[in-house]
C-alpha positions as CSV (number, residue, x, y, z in Angstrom):
1,X,-59.3,-121.6,31.8
2,X,-56.0,-119.9,32.0
3,X,-55.1,-118.9,28.4
4,X,-51.7,-117.3,29.2
5,X,-49.9,-120.4,27.9
6,X,-51.7,-120.3,24.5
7,X,-49.8,-117.2,23.4
8,X,-46.4,-116.1,24.2
9,X,-45.1,-112.8,22.8
10,X,-41.8,-112.5,21.2
11,X,-38.7,-112.5,23.4
12,X,-36.8,-109.3,22.8
13,X,-33.3,-109.1,24.0
14,X,-31.7,-105.6,24.5
15,X,-28.8,-105.0,22.2
16,X,-26.4,-102.2,21.8
17,X,-26.5,-101.7,18.1
18,X,-25.7,-98.1,18.1
19,X,-22.3,-97.6,19.6
20,X,-21.6,-94.2,18.1
21,X,-23.5,-91.0,17.4
22,X,-26.1,-90.5,14.8
23,X,-25.0,-88.1,12.1
24,X,-27.6,-86.2,10.1
25,X,-26.5,-85.3,6.6
26,X,-27.8,-83.0,3.9
27,X,-29.1,-85.1,1.0
28,X,-27.4,-82.7,-1.4
29,X,-24.0,-83.9,-0.1
30,X,-24.8,-87.6,0.0
31,X,-25.6,-89.8,-3.0
32,X,-26.9,-92.6,-0.8
33,X,-29.5,-90.3,0.8
34,X,-30.5,-89.0,-2.6
35,X,-31.1,-92.5,-3.8
36,X,-33.3,-93.3,-0.8
37,X,-35.2,-90.1,-1.3
38,X,-35.8,-91.0,-4.9
39,X,-37.0,-94.5,-4.0
40,X,-39.4,-93.1,-1.5
41,X,-40.6,-90.5,-4.0
42,X,-41.3,-93.2,-6.6
43,X,-43.1,-95.4,-4.1
44,X,-45.3,-92.5,-3.0
45,X,-46.2,-91.8,-6.6
46,X,-47.3,-95.4,-7.1
47,X,-49.0,-96.2,-3.8
48,X,-50.3,-92.9,-2.4
49,X,-51.0,-91.0,-5.6
50,X,-52.0,-94.0,-7.8
51,X,-49.9,-92.6,-10.7
52,X,-48.6,-94.6,-13.6
53,X,-44.9,-94.3,-14.0
54,X,-43.3,-94.1,-17.4
55,X,-39.9,-94.4,-19.0
56,X,-36.9,-94.4,-16.8
57,X,-38.9,-93.8,-13.7
58,X,-40.9,-97.0,-14.4
59,X,-37.7,-98.9,-15.0
60,X,-36.0,-97.6,-11.9
61,X,-39.2,-98.4,-9.8
62,X,-39.3,-102.0,-11.2
63,X,-35.6,-102.4,-10.3
64,X,-36.1,-101.2,-6.8
65,X,-39.4,-103.1,-6.2
66,X,-37.9,-106.4,-7.4
67,X,-35.2,-106.1,-4.8
68,X,-37.1,-104.6,-1.9
69,X,-39.9,-105.0,0.6
70,X,-42.2,-102.1,0.2
71,X,-44.4,-101.5,3.2
72,X,-46.7,-98.7,4.2
73,X,-47.2,-97.1,7.6
74,X,-50.7,-95.8,7.2
75,X,-53.7,-96.7,9.3
76,X,-55.4,-98.0,6.1
77,X,-52.5,-100.3,5.4
78,X,-52.5,-101.6,9.0
79,X,-56.2,-102.3,8.8
80,X,-55.7,-104.2,5.6
81,X,-52.9,-106.3,6.9
82,X,-54.8,-107.1,10.2
83,X,-57.9,-108.1,8.2
84,X,-55.8,-110.4,6.0
85,X,-54.2,-112.0,9.0
86,X,-57.5,-112.4,10.7
87,X,-59.0,-114.1,7.7
88,X,-56.1,-116.5,7.6
89,X,-56.8,-117.4,11.2
90,X,-60.5,-118.1,10.5
91,X,-59.7,-120.6,7.7
C-alpha cells in the first residue's frame, strides 16, 4: 500500500521577511533587550533551576507568563512533547 497520501507535510513558501540588515546591540544600551534578558533569566530560574520566585520577581514572572508562550529547547522537553503527542494519537 502506498502511504504517501496519508501524510502530507506542511507547505512552506519562501518569503523575504528580512529586507534589511540585522543589527546587534548591547543590552546596556537597549531597554527592550534588557527586558527580554530579564524574562529569560526568570524563566531559567523557574524551569531549569526549579527555584521558587518571591516578591517582585514572582509578580513580574506571573505577568510575563500570563501573556506568553513559554517553551523549552532541551532534548528532555522535546522527548516530553513527543511522548504527549504520541499518547494522544494512541487514544
